[in-house]
ROSENU-698573 format. One record per residue: z, x, y of N, C-alpha, C in turn. Coordinates in steps of 0.02 Angstrom, whole numbers, plus 32768, in hexadecimal, padded with zeros to 4 digits. Layout:
BEGIN
- Z:X:Y:Z:X:Y:Z:X:Y
...
This chain:
BEGIN
- CE7A:50CB:3245:CE8E:50FF:3216:CECE:50E9:31F2
- CECF:50F3:31AF:CF09:50DE:3188:CF45:5108:319A
- CF7E:50E6:31A2:CFBC:5109:31AF:CFDF:5116:316D
- CFE5:5155:315A:D002:5168:311A:D04D:5175:311D
- D06B:516B:3158:D0B3:5174:3160:D0D6:5133:314C
- D109:5138:3122:D12F:50FB:3110:D14B:50DA:314E
- D146:5098:314F:D15A:5072:318A:D1A4:5061:3189
- D1CE:5094:318B:D216:5089:318B:D232:5083:31D2
- D206:508A:3204:D219:5080:324A:D1ED:504A:3268
- D20A:5022:3295:D1E2:4FF5:32BE:D1CB:501C:32FA
- D194:5041:32F2:D17F:506F:3327:D15D:504C:3361
- D16A:5066:339D:D147:504D:33D8:D0FF:5068:33D8
- D0D0:5047:33F7:D08A:505D:33F7:D07E:5095:3429
- D0A1:50CC:3420:D09B:5105:344D:D0A5:5145:3425
- D082:5179:3437:D088:51BA:3415:D09D:51EE:3447
- D0D8:520B:343D:D0F0:523D:346C:D0D0:5281:345E
- D0B8:52A1:3494:D093:52DF:348D:D0BB:531C:34A3
- D0E6:5314:34D6:D10D:534D:34ED:D14A:5334:3514
- D179:5362:351E:D1B4:5351:3545:D1C7:538A:3573
- D1EB:5379:35A7:D204:53AC:35D6:D243:5391:35F7
- D27B:53B0:35E8:D2BA:5399:3604:D2CA:5352:35ED
- D2D2:5325:361D:D2E2:52DF:360C:D2A4:52B4:3605
- D269:52D2:3609:D22A:52AD:3609:D204:52B5:35C8
- D1E4:527F:35B2:D1B5:5280:357A:D170:526A:3593
- D13B:5286:3574:D0F7:5275:3587:D0D1:5260:3549
- D0AF:5227:354D:D08A:5210:3512:D044:522F:3511
- D01F:521F:34DB:CFDD:523D:34D1:CFAA:5229:3505
- CFBA:51F5:352C:CF8D:51DF:3562:CFA4:51F8:35A6
- CFD8:5222:35A7:CFEF:5240:35E5:D022:5218:360B
- D039:51E0:35EF:D06D:51B9:3611:D0B0:51DD:360D
- D0D8:51D6:3641:D117:51F9:3648:D151:51C8:3640
- D181:51D8:3615:D1B9:51AC:3605:D1FC:51CD:3616
- D228:51A7:3635:D26D:51BD:3641:D294:51B1:3600
- D2A8:51E7:35E0:D2C4:51E3:359D:D310:51DF:359D
- D32A:51A2:3596:D372:5199:3591:D387:518D:3548
- D35F:51A9:351A:D371:51A7:34D2:D382:51ED:34B9
- D35D:5220:34D1:D365:5265:34BA:D360:5268:346D
- D32F:5243:3451:D328:5242:3409:D364:5224:33E6
- D387:51F7:3408:D3C7:51D9:33F5:D3FD:520F:33F2
- D40D:5229:342D:D444:5259:3437:D437:529D:3416
- D3F8:52B1:3412:D3E7:52F0:33F1:D3D6:5329:3422
- D3A6:531E:344E:D391:5353:347B:D3C1:5357:34B6
- D3FC:5372:34A8:D433:5372:34D8:D423:5397:3518
- D3FB:53CC:3513:D3EB:53F5:354E:D3A5:53E6:3568
- D388:53AF:3551:D346:539B:3568:D30F:53B7:353C
- D2D4:539B:3545:D299:53AE:351D:D27E:53F2:3533
- D267:5418:3501:D245:5458:350D:D26E:5487:3539
- D2AF:548B:352C:D2D8:54BA:3552:D2BD:5501:3549
- D2AD:5523:357F:D289:5564:3577:D2B0:5599:3551
- D2F1:559C:355A:D317:55D0:3536:D31D:55C0:34EC
- D326:5580:34DC:D329:556E:3495:D2E5:5577:3474
- D2B0:5565:3498:D26C:556E:347E:D25F:55B9:346F
- D277:55E4:349B:D26E:562C:3492:D293:5644:3454
- D2D0:562D:344B:D2F8:5641:3411:D2D6:5629:33D0
- D2BD:55EB:33D1:D29B:55D0:3396:D25D:55FA:3385
- D236:560A:33B8:D1F8:5631:33AC:D209:5677:3391
- D23B:5696:33AE:D24D:56DA:3397:D267:56D8:3350
- D28F:56A4:333F:D2A9:56A0:32FC:D272:5690:32CA
- D243:5665:32DD:D20C:5654:32B1:D1E0:5690:32A2
- D1DB:56BE:32D2:D1B3:56FA:32C9:D1D9:572F:32A1
- D219:5722:3295:D242:5754:3272:D253:573D:322B
- D273:5703:3226:D287:56E8:31E4:D296:569E:31EC
- D26C:5673:31CF:D277:562B:31D2:D2AE:5615:31A3
- D2AC:562F:3166:D2D7:5615:3132:D2E7:564B:30FF
- D324:564A:30E8:D336:566E:30AB:D36E:5647:3089
- D37A:5655:304B:D3AB:562E:3024:D3F2:563C:303C
- D41C:5609:3032:D464:5612:303F:D486:563D:300A
- D45F:5657:2FDB:D479:5689:2FAD:D486:56CB:2FD1
- D46C:56D0:300F:D475:570C:3037:D498:56FA:3079
- D4B7:572B:3097:D4D7:571F:30D8:D4A1:5716:310E
- D4AE:56E6:313A:D480:56D6:3171:D4A6:56E1:31B2
- D497:5716:31D7:D4BE:5727:3213:D4C4:56EE:3246
- D48D:56CB:3254:D491:5693:3285:D4C2:565E:326D
- D4C1:5650:322C:D4EE:561E:3210:D537:5633:3218
- D544:5671:320A:D588:568B:3211:D5A0:5686:3259
- D574:5697:3288:D586:5696:32CE:D591:564F:32E8
- D565:5621:32D3:D56C:55DB:32E9:D5AB:55BC:32CC
- D5BA:55CB:328D:D5F8:55B2:326F:D635:55CB:3295
- D634:560B:32A6:D66C:5627:32CB:D674:5606:330F
- D63C:55F6:332F:D63F:55D6:3371:D65C:558F:336B
- D648:556A:3337:D661:5526:332E:D6AC:5527:331D
- D6C1:5558:32F6:D708:555F:32E7:D730:556F:3326
- D714:559C:334E:D735:55AF:338D:D73E:5573:33BC
- D70E:5545:33BB:D70F:550C:33E8:D738:54D2:33CE
- D750:54D7:3390:D76E:549D:336F:D7B1:54AD:3351
- D7CC:547B:332D:D80B:5484:3308:D7FE:5497:32BF
- D7BF:54A5:32AE:D7AD:54B0:3268:D7A9:54FA:3256
- D7A3:5506:3215:D7A3:554B:31FB:D763:555F:31D8
- D73F:552F:31BC:D703:553E:3194:D6CB:550D:31A5
- D68D:5522:319A:D652:54F9:31A9:D621:54FD:316F
- D605:54C3:315C:D5CC:54C0:312E:D592:54A2:3154
- D556:54C1:314E:D51C:54A9:3172:D4ED:5482:3145
- D4D5:544A:3160:D4A4:5420:313E:D468:5417:316D
- D43F:53E4:3160:D403:53D9:3187:D405:539B:31B2
- D438:5372:31AB:D439:5332:31CE:D480:5316:31D1
- D488:52E1:31F7:D4C8:52C0:31FB:D4DB:529D:31BB
- D4AB:527C:319B:D4B9:525A:315B:D4D0:528D:3127
- D4B0:52C6:3125:D4C5:52FA:30F6:D50B:5314:3106
- D51A:5318:3146:D55D:532F:315A:D591:52FC:3143
- D582:52BC:3149:D5B0:5288:3131:D5B8:528C:30E6
- D581:5295:30C1:D586:529D:3078:D5B2:52D8:3067
- D5AA:530F:308B:D5D3:534A:307E:D61C:533D:308C
- D62A:5317:30C2:D66F:5307:30D4:D68F:52DC:309F
- D66A:52AA:3086:D686:527E:3052:D692:52A5:3012
- D663:52CE:2FFF:D66C:52F7:2FC4:D6A9:5325:2FCA
- D6B0:5343:3004:D6E8:5370:3010:D72B:534C:300B
- D72E:5310:3029:D76D:52E9:3026:D77E:52D6:2FDE
- D74C:52C0:2FB9:D759:52AE:2F73:D76B:52EA:2F49
- D74B:5322:2F55:D75C:535E:2F2F:D7A3:5375:2F3F
- D7B5:5371:2F7F:D7F9:5384:2F94:D82D:5358:2F71
- D820:5316:2F70:D84E:52E8:2F4F:D850:52F5:2F03
- D818:5303:2EE6:D814:5312:2E9E:D83E:534F:2E8D
- D837:5383:2EB5:D85B:53C2:2EA9:D8A6:53B9:2EB3
- D8BA:538F:2EE3:D900:5389:2EF4:D925:534F:2ED2
- D8FF:531A:2EC0:D920:52DF:2EA5:D902:52C5:2E64
- D8C4:52D8:2E55:D8A4:52BF:2E19:D86B:528F:2E29
- D844:527A:2DF7:D807:5254:2E01:D811:520D:2E1C
- D84C:51F0:2E15:D856:51AC:2E2B:D856:51A5:2E77
- D866:51DB:2E9A:D86B:51D8:2EE4:D827:51EA:2F01
- D7FE:51B6:2F0C:D7B9:51C3:2F21:D79E:5191:2F54
- D7C4:515E:2F67:D7AA:512A:2F92:D7AB:513D:2FDC
- D779:5124:3000:D771:5133:3047:D771:50F1:306E
- D797:50EF:30A4:D798:50B6:30D1:D76A:50C4:310D
- D73A:5098:3119:D711:509C:3155:D718:505B:317C
- D6EB:504E:31AC:D6F5:5015:31D9:D6B7:4FE9:31E0
- D6C3:4FAA:31E8:D68D:4F7B:31F7:D667:4F92:3235
- D626:4F86:3236:D5F9:4F98:326D:D5EC:4FE3:3272
- D602:5009:3240:D5F8:5052:3242:D5B0:5064:322F
- D59E:50A1:323C:D55F:50BD:3224:D569:5106:3215
- D55C:5119:31D6:D568:515E:31C2:D52B:517F:31A3
- D4F2:515C:319F:D4B6:517A:3184:D497:5150:314D
- D45E:5167:3132:D437:513E:3104:D430:515B:30BE
- D44E:5195:30B0:D452:51AB:306B:D485:517E:3048
- D488:517E:3005:D4AB:5149:2FE3:D4F7:5148:2FF1
- D516:5183:2FF3:D55D:5184:3003:D56B:5171:304B
- D543:518D:3078:D54B:517C:30BF:D53B:5133:30CC
- D50A:5118:30A8:D4F9:50D2:30AE:D532:50A5:3097
- D554:50B9:3062:D58D:5092:304A:D5C6:5094:307D
- D5D0:50CE:309C:D603:50D4:30D0:D5F2:50AA:310D
- D5B2:509D:3118:D59A:5074:3150:D5A7:502B:3141
- D5D3:500C:3166:D5E3:4FC5:3159:D5B7:4F98:3183
- D577:4F96:3173:D548:4F67:3192:D517:4F50:315C
- D51A:4F11:314B:D4F3:4EF6:3114:D4A8:4F00:311D
- D491:4EFF:315B:D449:4F04:3167:D42D:4F47:3151
- D457:4F7B:3151:D441:4FBC:313A:D448:4FC4:30EE
- D477:4F9F:30D1:D487:4FA7:308A:D45E:4F7A:305C
- D442:4F44:3077:D420:4F12:304E:D3E7:4F31:3026
- D3E7:4F23:2FE6:D3B1:4F39:2FBB:D3B9:4F7E:2F9D
- D3F1:4F9F:2FAB:D3FB:4FE3:2F93:D436:4FEA:2F63
- D44E:4FB1:2F4A:D486:4FB2:2F1B:D46F:4FC7:2ED5
- D49F:4FD8:2EAA:D4E7:4FD9:2EBA:D4F8:5015:2EE6
- D524:5008:2F15:D53B:503D:2F42:D56F:5068:2F20
- D583:509D:2F41:D5B4:50CC:2F25:D5F9:50AB:2F24
- D61B:50AA:2EEC:D65D:508B:2EEA:D691:50B3:2F10
- D6C8:5092:2F22:D700:50B4:2F40:D704:50B1:2F8B
- D6E1:5082:2FAB:D6E3:507B:2FF4:D700:5036:3006
- D72A:5036:303A:D746:4FF8:3053:D73E:4FF7:309F
- D737:4FBA:30BB:D725:4FB3:3102:D75C:4F90:3129
- D774:4FB1:315D:D7A9:4F95:3188:D78B:4F78:31C7
- D7B2:4F4E:31E8:D79F:4F32:3228:D7AA:4F65:325F
- D778:4F74:3288:D780:4FA8:32BB:D7BA:4F9A:32EB
- D7E3:4FCB:32F5:D81B:4FC5:3324:D858:4FA1:330A
- D855:4F89:32CC:D88B:4F62:32AF:D8B1:4F8C:327C
- D8EA:4FA8:3290:D90E:4FD5:3264:D92A:4FB1:3227
- D93A:4F71:322E:D953:4F4B:31F5:D91C:4F41:31C1
- D8DF:4F39:31D8:D8A7:4F34:31AA:D89F:4F74:3181
- D8A7:4FAD:31A3:D8A4:4FED:3180:D8DC:4FF3:314D
- D918:4FE2:3161:D952:4FE8:3134:D949:4FBC:30F6
- D929:4F83:30FE:D921:4F56:30C5:D8F3:4F72:3090
- D8CB:4FA4:30A3:D89A:4FC1:3074:D8B4:5001:3053
- D8EC:501A:306A:D907:5059:304F:D925:504D:300A
- D916:507A:2FDD:D934:5079:2F9A:D93E:50C0:2F83
- D958:50C7:2F46:D961:510A:2F2A:D91E:512C:2F1D
- D8E7:5106:2F22:D8A4:5121:2F17:D883:513B:2F56
- D8A0:512C:2F90:D881:5140:2FD0:D883:518B:2FD9
- D849:51A8:2FEA:D847:51F1:2FF7:D836:5200:303F
- D816:51D1:3064:D802:51E0:30A9:D7F2:51A2:30D0
- D7F7:51A9:3112:D7DD:5178:3142:D7A5:519A:3168
- D76C:5177:316F:D731:5192:3190:D71C:5163:31C8
- D712:517E:3205:D6FA:5155:323C:D6D8:517E:3271
- D6B0:515C:329B:D692:5178:32D7:D6C3:516D:3311
- D6D2:519F:333A:D6FC:5193:3375:D6DE:515D:33A3
- D69C:515C:33A7:D678:5127:33CA:D644:510C:3399
- D649:50CD:3386:D617:50B0:3359:D5D5:50AB:337F
- D5A4:50D3:336A:D565:50D6:338D:D537:509C:337D
- D51C:509B:3340:D4F0:5065:332B:D513:5021:332B
- D555:5022:3329:D57C:4FE4:332A:D582:4FC5:336F
- D562:4FE4:33A2:D562:4FC6:33E5:D583:4FF1:341B
- D58C:5032:340E:D5AD:5060:343D:D5F3:5046:344C
- D61E:5049:3419:D662:502E:341D:D695:5066:3410
- D6B6:5080:3444:D6E8:50B4:343A:D727:5097:341A
- D746:50BD:33EE:D788:50AD:33D6:D7BA:50C3:340B
- D7F5:50A6:340A:D828:50B9:343B:D84C:50F8:3424
- D867:511C:3454:D88F:5158:3445:D8CA:5146:3419
- D8EC:510F:3429:D927:50FA:3403:D914:50EB:33BA
- D8DA:50CC:33AF:D8C6:50BB:336B:D8B8:50F9:3342
- D894:5129:335F:D887:5167:3339:D8C7:518D:332B
- D8F6:518A:3358:D936:51AB:334B:D95D:5188:3314
- D957:5146:3311:D976:5121:32DA:D955:5133:3298
- D914:513B:3297:D8F2:514F:325A:D907:5195:3244
- D90E:51C2:3274:D924:5206:3263:D96A:5203:3243
- D995:51DB:3260:D9D9:51D5:3244:D9D8:51B6:31FF
- D9AE:5184:31F4:D9A8:5165:31B2:D992:5197:317E
- D961:51C1:3190:D949:51F4:3161:D981:5225:3151
- D9A6:523A:3182:D9DD:5269:3177:DA13:524B:314C
- DA23:520C:3158:DA59:51EB:3133:DA47:51DE:30EB
- DA06:51D3:30DE:D9F1:51BF:309B:D9CE:51F5:3073
- D9C4:522F:3091:D9A7:5267:306C:D95D:5261:305F
- D937:5248:3091:D8EE:524B:308A:D8CF:5264:30CB
- D88D:526A:30CD:D86A:528F:3101:D84C:5260:3136
- D845:527A:3173:D822:5258:31A9:D7E0:527C:31B5
- D7A9:5257:31AD:D766:5272:31B7:D748:5250:31F5
- D72F:5278:3223:D70C:525C:325D:D6C1:5269:3258
- D69A:5235:3262:D652:523A:3266:D641:5245:32B0
- D634:5284:32C2:D621:5295:3306:D5D7:52A9:3309
- D5B0:528C:32DC:D568:529A:32DC:D54A:5289:3320
- D55D:5251:333D:D542:523C:337E:D56E:5250:33B9
- D5AF:5254:33AE:D5DD:5261:33E6:D5E9:52AB:33F3
- D5D6:52D6:33C4:D5E5:531D:33CA:D5B5:5343:33F8
- D5C3:5383:3401:D59A:53B1:3429:D595:539A:3472
- D5CE:5387:348E:D5D2:5379:34D5:D5BE:5334:34EB
- D5A7:530A:34BD:D58C:52C8:34D0:D5BF:529D:34F5
- D601:52A3:34E4:D633:5279:3503:D658:529B:353D
- D645:52D9:354D:D666:52FC:3584:D694:5334:356F
- D6A5:5337:352F:D6C5:5372:3511:D69A:5385:34D5
- D6A1:53C2:34BD:D673:53D7:3488:D678:53A9:344B
- D6B5:5398:3439:D6C1:5365:3405:D6E5:532A:3425
- D6D3:52EF:3411:D6F5:52B3:342D:D73F:52B2:341A
- D751:52CB:33DF:D798:52C7:33C9:D7C7:52E8:33FA
- D7AE:5318:3422:D7D9:533A:3452:D7F7:530A:3484
- D7D6:52D1:3490:D7EE:52A0:34C1:D81E:526D:34A3
- D82A:5272:3461:D855:5241:3440:D899:525D:342C
- D8A5:529D:3439:D8E6:52BB:342A:D8F4:52C0:33DF
- D8C0:52C9:33B7:D8C8:52D0:336E:D89F:530B:3355
- D8AD:531F:3317:D884:534E:32F4:D870:5330:32B0
- D82F:5325:32A4:D81A:530D:3262:D81D:5346:322F
- D818:5334:31F0:D816:5366:31BA:D7CF:537E:31AC
- D79F:534F:31B5:D759:535E:31AA:D731:533C:31E2
- D6FA:535C:31F6:D6D0:533F:322A:D686:534B:3219
- D65D:5318:3222:D615:531E:3217:D5F2:5322:325B
- D5C2:5350:325F:D5A0:5360:329E:D555:5364:3290
- D52B:5353:32C1:D4E3:535A:32B9:D4C1:5351:32FC
- D492:5322:32FF:D46B:530E:3339:D460:5344:336E
- D48D:534B:339F:D481:5378:33D7:D48C:53C2:33C9
- D49F:53D4:338D:D4B6:5417:337F:D480:544D:3388
- D440:543C:337D:D40C:546F:3386:D3D3:5455:33B2
- D3E2:5425:33DC:D3B4:540B:340E:D372:53F2:33F2
- D373:53DA:33B4:D337:53BE:3397:D322:53DE:3355
- D338:541A:3348:D32C:5439:3307:D35D:541A:32D5
- D345:5402:329B:D372:53E0:326C:D3AB:540C:3254
- D3E8:53F2:325D:D424:5416:3246:D45E:53E4:3242
- D48B:53F1:3215:D4C9:53CB:3210:D500:53FC:31FD
- D53D:53E7:3204:D575:5412:31F3:D5B2:53E9:31DF
- D5D7:5403:31AF:D618:53E8:319D:D64C:541C:31AF
- D67B:5409:31D9:D6B2:5435:31ED:D6F2:541D:31CA
- D71B:544C:31B3:D757:5438:318E:D790:5469:3199
- D7CD:544D:3193:D808:5478:3193:D809:54A2:3153
- D82C:54DA:3157:D82C:5509:311F:D842:54EA:30DE
- D878:54C1:30DF:D893:54A6:30A2:D863:5476:307F
- D834:5459:30A6:D801:542E:3089:D7C5:5458:3072
- D7B0:5485:309C:D775:54AE:308D:D780:54D8:304E
- D7BE:54E9:303F:D7CC:5514:3005:D7B4:54F7:2FC3
- D7AC:54B5:2FC0:D797:5497:2F80:D74C:549D:2F75
- D727:54AF:2FA9:D6DF:54B5:2FA2:D6CD:54FD:2F8F
- D6C6:5507:2F4F:D6B8:5549:2F33:D670:554A:2F19
- D654:5584:2F08:D60F:5587:2EEF:D602:5554:2EB7
- D5CD:552D:2EC1:D5BB:54FA:2E90:D5CE:54B4:2EA4
- D5FB:54AC:2ED5:D612:5469:2EE8:D5E3:5446:2F19
- D5BF:546D:2F41:D593:544F:2F73:D561:5484:2F8A
- D526:546F:2FA1:D4F3:549E:2FB7:D4BE:547A:2FDF
- D493:54A1:3000:D45A:5486:3024:D426:54BD:302A
- D3EA:54B1:3010:D3B6:54E4:3012:D3A6:54FA:3059
- D39B:54C9:3084:D387:54D9:30C9:D3C2:54DE:30F9
- D3FD:54C6:30E5:D436:54C1:3112:D44A:5504:3130
- D44D:5506:3172:D463:5543:3195:D432:557C:3191
- D3F2:556D:318A:D3C2:55A4:3184:D3BA:55C8:31C7
- D399:5602:31C7:D396:562B:3204:D37B:5606:3241
- D346:55DD:3238:D329:55BB:3272:D359:5587:328F
- D375:555C:3264:D3A0:5526:327C:D3DF:5542:329E
- D3FC:5576:3281:D43A:5590:329E:D42C:55BA:32DC
- D3F1:55D8:32E2:D3DE:55FA:3320:D3DA:55C8:3359
- D3B9:558F:334B:D3B4:555B:337D:D3F8:553D:338D
- D421:5534:335A:D464:551A:3365:D48F:5547:3390
- D48C:5587:3382:D4B3:55B8:33A8:D49D:55B9:33F1
- D45C:55B8:33FC:D442:55B8:3440:D458:5579:3465
- D455:5540:3443:D468:5501:3462:D4B2:5501:3476
- D4DC:5515:3448:D524:5515:3456:D535:5545:348F
- D517:5581:348E:D526:55B1:34C2:D50F:5599:3507
- D4D5:557A:3509:D4BC:555F:3549:D4E8:5526:3561
- D4FC:54FC:3534:D527:54C3:3545:D568:54DA:3566
- D583:5510:354C:D5C2:552A:3566:D5B9:5552:35A6
- D583:5578:35AB:D579:55A5:35E4:D566:5581:3624
- D541:554A:361C:D523:552A:3657:D54E:54F1:3673
- D58B:54E8:365A:D5B6:54B4:3674:D59B:546E:3669
- D577:5465:3632:D557:5425:3625:D58B:53EE:361D
- D5C3:53FD:35FD:D5F4:53C8:35EF:D614:53AC:362E
- D618:53D5:3663:D62E:53BB:36A3:D5FD:5385:36BB
- D5BC:5394:36B1:D589:5364:36C5:D58D:5324:369B
- D59C:532C:365A:D5A3:52F1:362E:D5DA:52C3:3648
- D613:52E0:3659:D64A:52B6:3671:D639:5295:36B4
- D61B:52BB:36E2:D60A:529F:3723:D5D4:526A:371D
- D59E:527C:36F9:D565:524D:36F4:D576:5211:36C8
- D5A1:521C:3696:D5B7:51E3:366D:D5DC:51B0:3696
- D609:51C7:36C0:D62D:5199:36EC:D5FF:5177:371E
- D5CF:519D:3737:D59F:5181:3766:D574:514B:3746
- D55C:5159:3708:D534:5128:36E4:D55B:50E8:36D6
- D598:50EF:36C0:D5C2:50B4:36B3:D5CA:508A:36F2
- D5D5:50AB:372A:D5DD:5087:3769:D59E:5061:377D
- D564:5081:3774:D525:5060:3785:D517:5025:3756
- D527:502D:3716:D51C:4FF6:36E7:D54D:4FBD:36F3
- D589:4FCC:370A:D5B9:4F98:371A:D59F:4F6B:3752
- D579:4F89:377F:D55A:4F62:37B4:D529:4F2F:3797
- D507:4F41:3760:D4D9:4F13:3740:D4FF:4EDB:371D
- D53A:4EEA:3702:D564:4EB6:36E4:D578:4E84:3719
- D589:4E9D:3754:D59E:4E71:378A:D563:4E47:37A5
- D527:4E5F:379B:D4EC:4E40:37B8:D4C8:4E10:3789
- D4C4:4E23:3748:D49B:4DFE:3718:D4C7:4DDC:36E4
- D4C6:4D9A:36DF:D4EE:4D77:36AD:D4E1:4D8D:3666
- D4A4:4DA4:3658:D493:4DBA:3614:D4BA:4DF9:3600
- D4CC:4E22:3630:D4F0:4E61:3624:D53B:4E54:361F
- D55A:4E6A:35E8:D59E:4E56:35D9:D5D2:4E8D:35E4
- D5C5:4ECA:35CB:D5F9:4EFD:35CB:D5DA:4F42:35C6
- D5FA:4F73:35E6:D5E6:4FB9:35E1:D619:4FDD:35B6
- D602:5001:3583:D62F:5024:3554:D615:506B:3548
- D643:5097:3535:D62E:50D9:351F:D65A:5111:3536
- D644:514F:352A:D666:518B:3540:D631:51BD:3556
- D63D:51DF:358E:D60E:5212:35A4:D5C9:51F5:35AD
- D596:5216:358E:D552:51FE:3592:D53C:51DD:3551
- D56A:51BB:3531:D55C:518C:34FB:D576:5149:3515
- D549:5121:3531:D55C:50E5:3556:D533:50A9:353E
- D553:5070:3537:D530:5032:3525:D53C:4FFB:3558
- D509:4FD4:3565:D50E:4F98:358E:D502:4F5D:3560
- D536:4F36:3551:D52E:4EFE:3524:D511:4EC2:3549
- D4E7:4E9D:3525:D4C8:4E61:3540:D4E0:4E24:3519
- D4D2:4DE9:3534:D4E6:4DAC:3511:D4B0:4D94:34E0
- D481:4DC1:34D0:D449:4DB1:34A3:D42D:4DF3:3488
- D400:4DF1:3457:D3E2:4E2E:343E:D3C1:4E57:3475
- D3C7:4E99:3470:D3B0:4EC5:34A5:D368:4EDD:349D
- D346:4EC9:3467:D304:4EE3:345A:D2D1:4ED6:3491
- D2D3:4E9A:34AE:D2A3:4E8A:34E3:D2AD:4EB6:3520
- D2EB:4EC6:352E:D2FA:4EF2:3567:D2E0:4F38:355A
- D2EA:4F51:351E:D2D3:4F95:350D:D287:4F98:3513
- D265:4F65:34F9:D21C:4F63:34FC:D203:4F61:3544
- D221:4F36:356D:D20B:4F30:35B2:D217:4F70:35D9
- D250:4F91:35CB:D25F:4FD1:35ED:D22C:5006:35D9
- D219:5007:3599:D1E8:5038:3583:D1A5:502E:35A6
- D193:4FEF:35B0:D155:4FE1:35D5:D159:4FFA:361C
- D196:5000:3636:D1A0:501C:3679:D1AF:5067:3677
- D1A5:5085:363C:D1AB:50CD:3631:D1F3:50E6:3633
- D222:50BC:361B:D267:50D0:3610:D276:50C6:35C6
- D28E:50FA:35A5:D29C:50F7:355D:D2E7:50ED:3552
- D2F8:50B8:352E:D33D:50A8:351B:D33C:5092:34D1
- D376:508A:34B3:D37A:5071:346F:D3AC:5038:346A
- D3A6:5012:3433:D3D4:4FDC:3425:D40D:4FF6:33FA
- D449:4FDE:3405:D482:4FEE:33DA:D4A7:4FAD:33CB
- D4B4:4FA1:338B:D4D9:4F65:3378:D4B6:4F24:3386
- D475:4F26:3390:D44E:4EEA:339B:D44D:4ED3:33E3
- D488:4ECF:3403:D48D:4EB2:3446:D49B:4EE4:347D
- D49F:4F24:346D:D4B0:4F56:34A0:D475:4F83:34B0
- D46B:4F90:34F0:D43C:4FC3:3507:D461:5005:3508
- D446:5036:34E2:D46A:5076:34DB:D449:50AC:3506
- D473:50D1:352A:D45E:5109:3554:D478:514A:3536
- D44B:5176:3521:D45E:51B8:3509:D42F:51EC:3528
- D42E:51F3:356A:D400:5222:3589:D413:526A:357A
- D3E6:5299:3584:D3FA:52DF:3581:D436:52EC:35AE
- D45F:531B:359B:D49E:5328:35BF:D493:5347:3603
- D454:5358:3612:D443:5376:3653:D42C:5342:3685
- D433:5301:3675:D41B:52CC:36A0:D43B:52CF:36E5
- D416:52BA:3718:D42E:52BC:375E:D43B:5275:3778
- D45D:5272:37B1:D469:5231:37D1:D428:520E:37E2
- D3F7:5234:37FA:D3B7:5217:380D:D395:51F6:37D1
- D399:5217:3798:D37A:51FC:375B:D3A0:51BF:3742
- D3E2:51C0:3748:D40A:5185:3736:D3F8:514B:3764
- D3F3:5159:37A5:D3E0:5125:37D5:D39C:5106:37C3
- D36D:5131:37B0:D32A:511A:379E:D32D:50ED:3760
- D353:5104:372D:D358:50DE:36EF:D37A:509A:36FA
- D3B1:509A:371F:D3D5:505B:372B:D3AC:502C:3756
- D385:5047:3784:D35A:501E:37AE:D325:4FFA:3783
- D309:501E:3753:D2D7:5000:3726:D2F8:4FCA:36FB
- D334:4FD9:36E2:D357:4FA8:36B9:D369:4F6A:36E3
- D380:4F75:371F:D391:4F3E:374D:D354:4F11:3758
- D31C:4F2F:3766:D2DD:4F0A:3771:D2C9:4EE5:3732
- D2D2:4F05:36F8:D2BF:4EE6:36B8:D2EA:4EA9:36AA
- D32C:4EAE:36B3:D358:4E75:36A7:D347:4E3B:36D6
- D337:4E4C:3714:D326:4E18:3745:D2E6:4DF3:3730
- D2B5:4E1A:3718:D275:4DFB:3705:D27B:4DD2:36C6
- D2A0:4DEC:3695:D2A5:4DCA:3655:D2D1:4D8B:3659
- D304:4D8E:3683:D336:4D58:3682:D33D:4D36:36C6
- D30B:4D3F:36F1:D306:4D1B:3732:D345:4D1F:375B
- D35F:4D5B:3763:D398:4D65:3790:D382:4D8C:37CD
- D3A9:4D88:3802:D398:4DAA:3840:D3D1:4DD6:3855
């Protein structure tokens, strides 16, 4: 049968039919231990019964209405995100890339209103990943994603990660913002240091521009606090959020301080589907469950446990180099491309993803247990031994 779907993914020869908690089942009934969670999306596991109930009830009531009208779920979810954060206002989109686009637009509009049109440049970082729409793609400093899509959006400059002098060398009177992920996800699961983020915050304050954090992957409890920035002792001016926010229902959000959000008036930005009743109902249920069930305590405990188990593999297998990450966003770097390991693990019914080419990335649902971590690491241990003849 002809496949009419554009081949923009290198898909595995498997079709997933259902999920339950940390498990996925394919159309042939095979059971997989899912340490991807849709790449950090299904934070509370697949087919969570309470979220499923909320989605069904909302679908039977009102799926969508225009943002020309007030949407109670949207108002409530925005209030909850403000309560949990240092921000004052929220704009809802449908994805992380859209949230990044909104954040960039907001920063440029803020600079335009306060300084004029010349102050529009954004500093991002090598090995970053911010999405695949044209602005987000330009912010993404990885040639393999940008090739063939030029000309890219002007006004972006790329600094060396962790190098404050590299950042300073790019600052000019045109700079309006610095944008980065607290943990570079697609770049290989590489956390920035607390000291470096604090230096960036100080640079922004000294020079009169904004600090934007891309927490599309690190937000919603993934690192052990609701937002990763809480662990760095800073407050950004703008933050992009998505992935885990509605446990699989498409949603994104831009959070901003009042003085930045004030420049976004009617006509400056919009989204037809952004923050619709269904997405925000699912988002509200996800956030409330995450907070009520003590999930973040589990993230911190299980994240530490996973790191410890993976460190044992570093000690055992020469191919395994380093364990990196925060909470349940963890990478095991190898001395070679990780694709063969991912493929072999999938054949053993463990689902993992590649990050940065050489890193095996672990983003299990935040409800993962020690027993499931033991099972996953055992499969990976066996796989490394078989592929690279270690004992």
